Steps between C-alpha positions, in 0.01 A plus 500: 500500500810326365513381142400132468458436123620154399680629190729799496499787252173509310403139583748335261819399677629285214534797264615724784775250585631535145541876540645469850733228375649731240587748772606255772754331271854515644371640827645359822363374831790672677266784592316239705819385669513178295807395303328327207546501121339783307143481375460393138123532471171496687297181459117481507362400841161362394579136574193271462594285799536812712172653386320178584612525862451876517873557543673759290866580458603861556784493245684243290834593344742318272857571613823523302623159616192326359328456836152633577424709808157499660457810715250544781455799732400447862408739780481223761669166565315170521655155458183399316599734217751236393203294379410793275856517369496127431186558292675776306799277431279212388297728276806639324651153459174372353468782248859477384493123466179518297647772276862388471518137613749559779519645849666840557724592792296718733572756768238603757555859613306646791529872560377606843373849565638698794245333730731195512858519622794280413546201733129450568431270202608157380610473139493120457237229472611143564211255486703203384403449137426872465783741572569855390687808612375855463699804396380767742534877508392734777383854434563572867869512400430816298380846596210628291569855615861469382393359162240773445744770612771381260260461207342840564841669508606339171176588323490856631858545374397367159713186531381178329408196707718193447377139510553466875311826560207374290484164676511664843244759386249220435556319830552801728140484636571146626765635737231648726304321770123484522263522204417869541867599491561283194202649317618851585841408361345379172323836468830675573674292234228583250535873568876467459450365147392855403871592517599226253540645150647193331216296345687168510552542876131580540415194291679290761419654837132583444386147411763363736324666793177317411684167471721511809252684722188320378406370846514839670406764241169679559241524222527878451878491453471195276260684271729805488794283401293324234399834353863617491602176329229550236659834411843346429609337177511164679143552613381568147685195369358291781143608430541417130637154571231438759234597246652263246505220758134558584408501132688172456308338784170630364593369157570158648159508670327583172679219316405254774136607491503497119624141504222411745242649261400787727323807364645850466289623790662244730845608383411864564392422856814296565746759364330839517567551129238640265338272242672689219841460661441127548392461136807688382726284718345177369533620142868578560535136603310382190214378717128547468293585811253240616141568397 
């Protein structure tokens, strides 16, 4: 069964985006066949307006020219998908206006897997008042076998992977047709990571596989990749920051319940913390628990 979790990498995509962003900086879309400015950072994709309509962006990148690129991956073509893209664009515009008081310049990138060939899609929507043009890339233009063969040869010879190699490594499974072939390619890519000795390269391609191949990866391979990530320095740092984020949210819950006059037992049920830990937390905030 393919992986269908709504948040990638340990159920906390915001923190994960931070770590991916550090490694995606200065990377290029040229590996996708797109001549666009380099990536500056990865933006969070948990947009409230998108969550409310059960739409979710695959990736959101800030580029070197100050524009923002929304990226979606498709294995089929449907004109109706342009309604989804319009929702993405509106969601990003809403969030940025609320946070910064102005509208950003957006790009909408659609990367088609090898199931879709160039010339069979339309990249523009013109509905009068609403118009936009997509930047499209087609994995059918690339050969997965050629990519895997080249990467295998470099790794077996002990050669380091450059930025283009890493980007193609992460999207190589999308160059195959049919779900079963794509899933087999993800497993092949995972096995190939055993030949990577450089930790920084691993810190990019391992989580990158879960991000770019989210819609096709099977549960067993996903769990294997997660376990490998946990063993890296990035994985340990991620787990620590995730723990701190959880503690922060639990602390906020306790403060809210304290203000409402709730008892310690209610706080314990709401957070999973022990009574002693709650008392200690309240004392550190110079607060007395409700009687």
